C-alpha positions as CSV (number, residue, x, y, z in Angstrom):
1,M,34.0,17.2,32.9
2,K,33.0,13.5,32.8
3,Q,29.5,14.4,34.2
4,R,29.1,17.2,31.7
5,T,30.0,14.8,28.8
6,L,27.5,12.2,30.0
7,I,24.7,14.9,30.2
8,L,25.6,16.1,26.7
9,L,25.3,12.5,25.4
10,L,22.0,12.1,27.2
11,I,20.7,15.3,25.5
12,F,21.8,14.1,22.1
13,L,20.0,10.8,22.9
14,I,16.9,12.9,23.7
15,F,17.1,14.6,20.3
16,F,17.4,11.1,18.7
17,V,14.3,9.7,20.6
18,I,12.2,12.8,19.8
19,S,12.9,12.3,16.1
20,L,12.4,8.5,16.2
21,M,8.9,8.9,17.8
22,S,7.9,11.9,15.7
23,N,8.8,10.8,12.2
24,I,7.5,7.2,12.1
25,L,4.0,8.2,11.1
26,G,4.8,8.8,7.4
27,P,6.0,5.2,6.7
28,I,3.1,3.6,8.5
29,I,0.2,5.7,7.1
30,P,-0.5,3.2,4.2
31,D,-0.8,0.4,6.9
32,L,-3.1,2.5,9.0
33,I,-5.3,3.2,6.0
34,S,-5.4,-0.5,5.1
35,S,-5.9,-1.8,8.6
36,F,-8.6,0.6,9.6
37,S,-10.2,0.9,6.2
38,L,-9.8,4.7,6.2
39,S,-10.5,7.3,3.6
40,L,-7.5,9.5,2.8
41,G,-9.4,12.4,4.5
42,L,-9.8,10.5,7.7
43,A,-6.1,9.4,7.5
44,G,-5.2,13.1,7.5
45,F,-6.5,13.3,11.1
46,L,-3.6,11.1,12.2
47,P,-0.8,13.7,11.7
48,F,-3.3,16.4,12.7
49,S,-3.7,14.8,16.2
50,F,0.1,14.7,16.6
51,F,1.1,18.1,15.4
52,V,-1.8,20.1,16.8
53,A,-0.3,19.2,20.2
54,Y,2.6,21.6,19.4
55,G,0.2,24.4,18.9
56,V,-1.5,23.6,22.2
57,M,1.7,23.1,24.3
58,S,4.5,25.3,22.9
59,L,3.8,28.4,24.9
60,P,2.5,26.6,28.1
61,S,5.6,24.4,28.1
62,G,7.8,27.4,28.5
63,L,5.9,28.5,31.6
64,L,5.9,24.9,33.0
65,V,9.7,24.7,32.6
66,E,10.2,28.0,34.6
67,K,8.0,26.7,37.4
68,Y,8.9,23.0,37.7
69,R,12.4,23.0,36.1
70,E,13.9,20.9,33.4
71,K,14.2,17.4,35.1
72,R,10.5,17.2,36.0
73,I,9.4,18.4,32.6
74,L,11.7,15.8,30.8
75,M,10.3,13.0,33.0
76,S,6.7,14.1,32.5
77,A,7.3,14.3,28.7
78,F,8.7,10.8,28.4
79,F,5.9,9.5,30.7
80,L,3.4,10.9,28.3
81,G,5.3,9.5,25.4
82,A,5.2,6.0,27.0
83,L,1.6,6.3,27.9
84,G,0.5,7.4,24.5
85,A,2.5,4.7,22.7
86,L,1.1,2.0,25.1
87,I,-2.5,3.2,24.6
88,F,-2.2,2.7,20.9
89,A,-0.1,-0.5,21.1
90,L,-2.7,-2.2,23.4
91,N,-5.7,-0.8,21.5
92,P,-4.9,-0.7,17.8
93,E,-8.1,1.1,16.7
94,F,-8.5,4.4,14.9
95,Q,-10.0,6.4,17.8
96,F,-7.2,5.3,20.1
97,A,-4.7,6.2,17.5
98,L,-5.9,9.8,17.5
99,I,-5.8,10.0,21.4
100,S,-2.4,8.3,21.5
101,L,-0.8,10.6,18.9
102,F,-2.0,13.7,20.6
103,I,-0.6,12.5,24.0
104,I,2.7,11.7,22.3
105,G,2.7,15.0,20.6
106,V,2.2,16.9,23.9
107,G,5.2,15.0,25.3
108,M,7.4,15.8,22.3
109,A,6.4,19.5,22.4
110,M,7.5,19.7,26.0
111,L,10.8,18.1,25.2
112,Q,11.5,20.6,22.3
113,V,11.1,23.5,24.7
114,V,13.4,22.1,27.4
115,I,16.2,20.8,25.2
116,N,17.9,23.9,23.8
117,P,18.4,25.9,27.0
118,L,19.6,22.7,28.7
119,L,22.1,22.1,25.8
120,R,23.4,25.6,26.1
121,V,24.1,25.2,29.9
122,A,25.4,21.6,29.8
123,G,27.8,22.1,26.9
124,G,28.8,25.7,27.6
125,E,27.6,28.8,25.8
126,E,30.8,29.0,23.8
127,H,30.1,25.6,22.3
128,F,26.4,26.0,21.9
129,A,26.4,26.5,18.1
130,F,28.6,23.4,17.6
131,N,26.5,21.2,20.0
132,S,23.3,22.4,18.3
133,V,24.6,21.0,15.0
134,L,25.4,17.7,16.7
135,G,21.9,17.7,18.2
136,Q,20.4,18.2,14.7
137,L,22.6,15.4,13.4
138,A,21.3,13.1,16.1
139,F,17.8,14.2,15.2
140,G,18.4,13.5,11.5
141,A,20.0,10.1,12.2
142,A,16.8,9.0,13.9
143,S,14.7,10.3,11.1
144,F,16.7,8.3,8.7
145,L,16.6,5.1,10.8
146,S,13.0,5.3,11.8
147,P,11.5,4.0,8.5
148,W,14.2,1.2,8.4
149,L,13.0,0.1,11.9
150,Y,9.4,0.0,10.7
151,S,10.5,-1.9,7.6
152,Y,12.5,-4.5,9.6
153,L,9.7,-5.2,12.0
154,V,7.0,-5.6,9.3
155,Q,9.1,-7.9,7.2
156,N,10.3,-10.1,10.1
157,L,7.3,-10.5,12.4
158,F,5.4,-13.7,11.7
159,S,8.0,-14.8,9.2
160,G,9.7,-17.5,11.2
161,N,12.5,-15.3,12.5
162,D,13.8,-16.7,15.8
163,F,15.3,-13.5,17.1
164,F,14.1,-13.1,20.7
165,L,12.7,-9.6,20.3
166,I,10.7,-10.7,17.2
167,R,9.3,-13.7,19.0
168,M,8.3,-11.6,22.1
169,L,6.6,-9.0,19.9
170,E,4.6,-11.7,18.1
171,N,2.9,-12.5,21.4
172,W,1.6,-8.9,21.7
173,V,0.9,-7.8,18.1
174,P,-2.0,-8.9,15.9
175,E,-0.7,-10.9,12.9
176,S,-2.7,-8.7,10.6
177,M,-1.1,-5.5,12.0
178,P,2.7,-6.1,12.5
179,W,3.3,-2.4,12.3
180,V,1.8,-2.0,15.8
181,S,5.0,-3.4,17.1
182,V,6.7,0.0,16.6
183,Y,4.6,1.5,19.3
184,F,5.5,-1.3,21.8
185,L,9.1,-0.4,21.2
186,F,8.4,3.3,21.6
187,A,6.7,2.7,24.9
188,V,9.7,0.7,26.2
189,I,12.2,3.4,24.9
190,A,10.2,6.2,26.5
191,L,10.0,4.3,29.9
192,L,13.8,3.7,29.8
193,M,14.4,7.4,29.1
194,F,12.1,8.2,32.1
195,L,14.1,5.9,34.3
196,V,17.5,7.2,33.1
197,I,16.5,10.9,33.6
198,S,15.2,10.2,37.1
199,R,18.7,9.1,38.0
200,V,20.6,12.1,36.5
201,N,21.4,15.4,38.2
202,F,21.0,18.2,35.7
203,P,22.8,21.5,35.9
204,E,20.7,24.5,37.0
205,V,19.4,26.3,33.9
206,E,19.0,30.1,34.2
207,L,16.9,31.1,31.2
208,K,18.3,34.1,29.3
209,S,15.9,36.9,28.6
210,D,15.5,35.7,25.0
211,E,14.5,32.2,26.2
212,K,11.8,33.3,28.6
213,V,8.1,33.3,27.7
214,D,6.1,36.4,28.8
215,L,2.3,36.1,28.3
216,G,1.8,39.7,29.3
217,G,2.5,42.9,27.6
218,D,5.3,41.6,25.4
219,L,3.1,38.9,23.9
220,R,0.4,41.5,23.1
221,R,2.9,43.8,21.5
222,L,4.2,40.9,19.3
223,L,0.7,39.8,18.3
224,R,-0.1,43.4,17.1
225,Q,2.8,43.3,14.6
226,S,1.9,42.0,11.2
227,K,5.4,40.7,10.5
228,V,5.1,38.3,13.5
229,W,2.0,36.7,11.9
230,L,3.8,36.6,8.5
231,F,6.7,34.7,10.0
232,F,4.4,32.5,12.0
233,L,2.8,31.6,8.7
234,G,6.2,30.9,7.2
235,I,6.9,28.3,9.9
236,F,3.4,27.0,9.5
237,C,3.9,26.5,5.8
238,Y,7.4,24.9,6.2
239,V,6.3,22.3,8.7
240,G,3.1,21.7,6.8
241,T,5.1,21.1,3.6
242,E,7.6,18.9,5.3
243,Q,5.0,16.7,6.9
244,G,2.7,16.9,3.8
245,I,5.4,15.2,1.8
246,A,6.7,12.8,4.5
247,N,3.2,11.6,5.5
248,W,1.7,11.1,2.0
249,V,4.6,10.1,-0.2
250,S,4.5,6.4,0.7
251,Q,0.8,6.2,0.0
252,Y,1.2,8.2,-3.2
253,L,4.0,5.8,-4.4
254,Q,1.8,2.8,-3.6
255,D,-1.3,4.2,-5.4
256,Y,0.4,5.5,-8.5
257,H,3.6,3.5,-8.9
258,G,2.8,0.2,-7.2
259,V,5.6,0.6,-4.7
260,D,5.6,-1.5,-1.5
261,P,5.3,0.9,1.5
262,A,7.1,-1.5,3.8
263,T,10.2,-1.6,1.6
264,T,10.7,1.0,-1.2
265,G,8.2,3.5,0.3
266,A,10.0,3.4,3.7
267,Q,13.4,3.8,1.9
268,V,12.3,6.9,0.1
269,I,11.1,8.5,3.4
270,S,14.4,7.4,5.0
271,Y,16.4,9.1,2.3
272,F,14.1,12.1,2.4
273,W,15.1,12.7,6.1
274,G,18.7,11.7,5.5
275,L,19.1,14.3,2.7
276,L,17.3,16.9,4.8
277,T,20.1,16.3,7.4
278,V,22.8,16.5,4.8
279,G,21.3,19.7,3.5
280,C,21.5,21.3,6.9
281,L,25.2,20.8,6.9
282,L,25.6,22.3,3.5
283,G,23.3,25.1,4.6
284,L,25.8,26.0,7.3
285,V,28.4,26.7,4.6
286,L,26.1,28.5,2.2
287,L,24.9,30.8,5.0
288,K,28.5,31.9,5.5
289,L,28.8,32.8,1.8
290,M,25.4,34.1,0.8
291,D,22.6,36.2,2.1
292,S,20.1,33.9,3.9
293,K,17.2,35.3,1.9
294,R,18.9,34.3,-1.4
295,V,19.5,30.8,0.0
296,L,15.8,30.5,1.0
297,I,14.8,31.6,-2.5
298,F,17.1,29.1,-4.2
299,F,16.1,26.2,-2.0
300,S,12.4,27.0,-2.3
301,L,12.7,26.8,-6.1
302,G,14.6,23.5,-5.7
303,A,11.9,22.0,-3.5
304,M,9.2,23.0,-6.0
305,G,11.1,21.4,-8.8
306,C,11.6,18.2,-6.9
307,L,7.9,18.1,-5.9
308,G,6.9,18.7,-9.5
309,F,9.2,15.9,-10.8
310,G,7.9,13.6,-8.1
311,L,4.3,14.2,-9.0
312,L,4.7,14.2,-12.8
313,G,7.7,12.0,-13.4
314,S,8.0,8.3,-14.0
315,G,10.2,5.4,-12.9
316,D,13.2,5.9,-10.6
317,M,13.1,9.6,-11.2
318,V,10.0,9.8,-9.0
319,L,11.8,8.1,-6.1
320,V,14.8,10.3,-6.5
321,A,12.8,13.5,-6.7
322,F,10.8,12.9,-3.6
323,A,13.9,11.9,-1.6
324,L,15.8,14.9,-2.9
325,S,13.0,17.3,-1.9
326,G,14.2,16.7,1.7
327,F,17.5,18.2,0.8
328,F,15.9,21.4,-0.5
329,L,13.6,21.7,2.6
330,S,16.6,21.4,4.9
331,V,17.6,25.0,5.4
332,M,14.1,26.5,5.6
333,W,13.4,26.1,9.3
334,S,16.6,27.7,10.5
335,I,16.5,30.6,8.0
336,L,12.8,31.4,8.8
337,I,13.5,31.3,12.5
338,S,16.6,33.5,12.2
339,L,14.9,36.0,9.9
340,A,12.0,36.3,12.3
341,L,14.2,36.8,15.4
342,N,16.4,39.2,13.5
343,S,13.3,41.2,12.5
344,V,12.2,42.0,16.0
345,D,14.3,43.6,18.7
346,F,12.5,42.5,21.8
347,A,10.8,39.5,23.6
348,H,12.6,36.8,21.6
349,G,11.5,34.2,24.1
350,S,7.8,34.9,23.5
351,L,8.4,35.3,19.8
352,A,10.1,31.9,19.7
353,G,7.1,30.4,21.4
354,I,4.8,32.0,18.8
355,L,6.9,30.6,16.0
356,C,7.1,27.1,17.5
357,S,3.3,27.2,17.7
358,G,3.5,27.3,13.9
359,I,4.6,23.7,14.0
360,M,0.8,23.0,14.0
361,G,1.2,23.4,10.2
362,G,2.2,19.8,10.3
363,A,-1.3,19.1,11.6
364,V,-3.2,21.2,9.0
365,M,-1.4,20.7,5.7
366,P,-1.5,16.8,5.7
367,L,-5.2,17.0,6.7
368,I,-6.0,19.4,3.8
369,V,-4.1,17.1,1.4
370,G,-6.1,14.1,2.7
371,G,-9.4,15.9,2.3
372,L,-8.6,17.0,-1.2
373,A,-7.4,13.5,-2.1
374,D,-10.9,12.1,-1.4
375,W,-12.3,14.6,-3.8
376,M,-9.7,14.8,-6.6
377,G,-7.2,12.0,-6.0
378,L,-4.0,12.1,-4.1
379,Q,-1.8,13.1,-7.0
380,S,-3.8,16.3,-7.7
381,A,-4.2,16.9,-3.9
382,M,-0.4,17.0,-3.4
383,F,-0.1,19.9,-5.9
384,F,-1.6,21.9,-3.0
385,L,1.8,21.8,-1.4
386,F,3.1,24.3,-4.0
387,L,1.1,27.0,-2.2
388,P,3.0,26.9,1.1
389,L,6.3,26.5,-0.9
390,A,5.4,29.6,-2.9
391,Y,4.8,31.5,0.4
392,I,8.2,30.4,1.7
393,F,9.7,31.6,-1.5
394,S,8.0,35.0,-1.0
395,V,9.6,35.3,2.5
396,G,13.0,35.5,0.8
397,I,11.7,38.5,-1.2
398,W,9.8,40.6,1.5
399,A,11.7,39.9,4.7
400,K,13.6,42.9,6.0
401,P,15.7,41.7,9.0
402,L,17.3,44.3,11.3
403,V,20.5,42.3,11.1
404,S,21.6,40.2,8.2
405,N,23.6,36.9,8.5
406,A,27.3,37.4,8.8
407,R,29.2,36.3,5.6
408,V,32.7,35.7,4.4
409,K,34.0,36.7,1.0
410,S,35.2,33.2,-0.1
411,L,35.5,29.6,0.9
412,K,39.2,30.3,1.6
413,D,38.2,32.9,4.2
414,L,35.6,30.5,5.7
415,F,38.1,27.7,6.3
416,S,40.8,30.1,7.5
417,K,38.4,31.4,10.2
418,S,37.4,27.9,11.3
């Protein structure tokens, strides 16, 4: 029992580290633009390099896990994370940033594929739903803390702070680019995770039929179904919208409202991720009371409203609106995934691989926004994000799952069953 608990804690830590390394890009984009004298269009290639790795590696990772097993894939993923972070930290130039972010993205994609089946076996299938929520909370906590870590380092490096970690980083980081210190820390964290995992004996994971990836006939059958492509596009639009806001909001606030990206900008992104996590918890309750399609429609409208207020509002309303948009984005991933899986009655493992490839929307949407921003300004360019939100709204109208989400009649029934 003690060994199982330790493995569960390690898995939750892996969720935390994935989020920490994945969601730092938004806060530092203004610094990257400034340090490398980038146009907004070129800056869009930074999230592109990271998230395109998910499109490249999601399906192959499933096959690698079956052949080499979980421990080797976990170690390889963290080795790649450390390598990518170190390449960028030691060579803070734009071209190395692109290479580094792609390598880190490959590692994170591999981790995403391993983590859920491992969590199911380590924690017990009967506790899988509960442990999945705990994993998402760990993921959300890191998303919330990541901008604060960046803010702390930028404000304290080369400021006379005597803390030993600050003084050590000052020996490695250019004074004009204190944000590079984040990637030195990521390299250390990833190496520590590599060493810890190398010492742990993981339980043997036997993949269920709906967790396996089949690149043969099942995949061809799926790809011939239009609804599979429509749900893929839904995931593509969701991740693209999430990253489009998270990656550009700090730069937008700096350009149009004079906000310091190292303080207020980072805080808005932190609250964006924090409220996204809170929204996931509320979503668990709403999905027991309402049809998931109605929840998706309601939250899509809420996200559009927040994005509109953020782009057209003034003063503190803008900060609140952008942060609150995270809350309304919160349930979209889980609802889109469940609607897709419940709309097809075979090859769920291969379907999940196709859907996870849609994470590359996080590569494409920020790139489009950046390209449009060079032409019409960032404020006008961010209105593009209403298009993917409108598509997600439409999913709530046309989706016809074979099985609808189970619901109770009242909150009283919900709590009595729990």
